[in-house]
C-alpha positions in Angstrom: 126.1 83.8 170.2 128.8 85.8 171.8 128.4 86.8 175.4 131.2 89.1 177.9 134.6 87.9 178.6 133.7 88.0 182.4 131.2 84.7 181.3 133.4 82.5 180.1 135.9 83.2 182.7 133.5 82.3 185.7 132.3 78.8 183.4 136.6 78.4 183.5 136.0 78.7 186.9 133.5 76.4 187.4 135.2 73.9 184.9 138.4 74.3 186.9 136.4 73.3 189.9 135.2 70.5 188.4 139.0 69.4 186.9 140.4 69.8 189.8 137.8 67.4 191.9 138.9 64.2 189.2 143.1 65.8 189.5 142.6 64.7 193.5 140.5 61.2 192.8 143.4 60.4 190.1 146.0 61.0 192.2 143.9 59.0 194.9 143.3 55.8 192.3 146.8 56.2 191.6 148.2 56.4 194.9 145.9 53.4 196.4 146.3 51.7 192.8 142.2 51.2 192.5 139.4 53.9 191.6 139.2 56.1 194.8 135.6 57.7 195.8 136.8 61.2 198.6 134.3 63.0 199.9 136.5 66.5 197.9 135.0 64.9 194.6 131.9 65.3 196.0 132.0 68.1 197.6 133.9 70.0 194.1 131.1 68.4 192.1 128.3 70.3 194.2 130.2 73.9 193.8 131.3 73.1 190.2 127.6 72.0 189.6 126.4 75.8 191.1 128.8 77.5 188.7 127.6 76.0 185.5 123.8 76.6 186.6 125.1 80.3 186.0 127.2 79.7 183.5 124.0 77.8 180.9 121.6 80.5 182.4 124.2 83.5 181.1 125.2 81.8 177.9 121.6 80.8 177.6 122.0 77.2 176.8 119.1 74.9 178.0 121.5 71.3 177.7 123.5 72.6 180.2 120.8 73.9 182.9 119.3 70.6 181.8 123.2 68.1 182.3 123.6 69.7 186.0 120.3 69.2 186.7 120.6 65.5 186.4 123.6 64.8 188.8 123.4 67.7 191.3 120.7 65.7 193.8 123.2 63.2 193.7 126.6 65.0 194.7 124.6 66.0 197.3 123.2 62.1 198.5 127.0 61.2 198.3 128.1 63.9 200.6 125.3 63.3 202.8 126.8 59.3 202.6 130.3 60.1 203.3 129.3 61.5 206.3 130.6 65.4 205.3 127.5 67.2 205.9 128.0 66.8 209.9 130.4 69.5 209.9 128.0 71.7 207.7 125.8 74.9 209.4 122.0 73.1 208.5 121.3 77.1 206.3 124.2 76.0 204.3 123.4 72.8 203.8 119.7 74.0 202.9 120.5 77.0 200.4 122.4 74.5 198.5 119.3 71.9 198.0 117.0 75.0 197.4 119.3 76.3 194.5 118.4 74.3 191.7 114.4 75.3 193.0 115.6 78.7 192.5 116.8 78.1 188.5 113.5 76.3 187.9 111.3 79.3 190.1 113.0 82.3 187.2 111.9 79.4 184.6 108.7 79.4 185.6 108.1 82.9 186.1 107.7 83.5 182.5 107.5 80.5 180.5 107.4 82.5 177.1 110.4 83.8 177.3 112.3 80.8 178.3 110.9 78.7 175.5 111.8 81.9 173.6 115.2 82.7 174.7 116.6 78.9 175.5 114.7 76.5 173.3 114.4 78.7 170.6 117.8 80.0 170.4 118.9 81.4 166.7 122.3 80.4 167.6 121.5 76.8 168.9 118.9 75.1 166.1 116.8 72.3 167.8 119.0 69.0 165.9 122.2 71.2 168.1 120.4 71.5 171.1 119.2 67.9 171.1 122.5 66.9 170.6 123.7 68.6 172.9 121.0 67.9 175.6 121.9 64.1 174.5 125.4 64.3 175.6 125.1 66.2 178.6 122.5 63.3 179.5 124.9 60.4 178.6 127.8 62.0 180.6 125.0 63.0 183.5 123.5 59.7 183.9 126.6 58.7 184.7 126.2 60.0 187.8 122.0 58.2 188.2 124.0 55.2 187.3 127.1 55.6 190.0 123.8 56.6 192.8 122.1 53.1 191.8 125.2 51.3 192.0 126.2 53.0 195.4 123.2 52.5 197.3 123.1 48.7 196.7 126.0 48.1 198.0 125.5 50.0 200.8 128.7 52.8 200.1 130.2 55.6 198.3 132.1 54.4 195.2 132.9 55.3 191.6 131.6 52.3 189.5 133.3 51.1 186.0 130.0 52.0 184.5 130.2 55.6 185.4 133.6 56.5 183.3 132.3 54.4 180.7 129.4 56.9 180.1 132.0 59.7 181.2 133.9 58.9 178.3 131.8 58.7 175.8 129.2 61.9 177.1 132.5 63.3 177.4 133.5 63.3 173.4 129.6 64.2 172.4 130.4 67.3 174.7 133.4 68.0 172.9 131.6 67.9 169.3 129.1 69.8 170.8 131.0 72.6 172.4 133.4 72.8 169.0 130.2 73.8 166.7 129.3 76.0 168.9 132.1 77.7 169.1 132.0 77.2 173.2 135.4 76.7 174.5 134.8 76.5 177.7 132.5 73.2 177.1 135.9 71.8 174.9 138.2 72.9 177.3 136.5 71.2 180.0 136.2 68.0 178.9 140.0 67.6 179.3 139.0 65.6 182.5 138.2 62.6 179.7 141.3 61.4 179.9 141.6 61.2 183.4 138.2 58.8 182.8 140.1 57.0 181.2 142.9 56.3 182.9 140.2 55.6 186.2 138.8 52.7 183.1 142.5 50.9 182.9 142.6 51.3 187.1 140.0 49.1 187.6 141.1 47.0 185.3 143.9 46.8 187.5 142.5 46.5 190.2 140.6 43.4 189.5 143.0 41.8 187.9 145.2 42.0 191.4 142.1 40.9 193.4 142.4 38.2 191.3 146.1 37.2 191.8 146.1 38.0 195.3 142.4 35.8 195.8 144.5 33.2 193.4 147.9 33.3 195.7 145.6 33.3 198.8 143.7 29.8 197.6 147.8 28.5 197.0 148.4 29.3 200.2 145.7 27.6 202.1 146.1 24.8 200.2 149.7 24.4 201.4 148.6 25.1 204.8 145.7 22.1 204.4 148.3 19.7 202.3 
């Protein structure tokens, strides 16, 4: 389905914001040689999600709306966990929290139209839509995994499973984007290379921790001797 140029530009802007977050995260991870979870990563995630919500609505693509819905409030939780909401006016937090509910209310107002336009879209056959939703689910469920992991460890972290799911879901979204001729989705997944790099950094940091642990143990043994 063709859309006005400005719609694609809006989508590219959203993907650009998403992309900038992982570039910053990657830079800090390379700097410290371990996977970092900076606050700006989650702020840019939240802004990018809002723009892609709008893009998905304009493109009549439910898989995009579905995907963003899975992780939107998790972005907010991480911002809260990092203490960044203390400097934000409460009204802005409320507006941010209500945004997905506005989308849902628009859907609920005319459910029949929503079904016909989004779920029975002739440009997105049911099987293709199901594949797109599965790709978005795989990609965004990484945020649920990250939330559970972070809550268990009582701090905001980006664990290995987060990046593995990002790579798997990203590949599926690229395939979906090619089939739909949605180059915004395809180009937006350039971040898959940074996800792969984060997987590598995770193993590097684990190896370094192991080596440092062995050094500490040998040092303690030498001291006792």
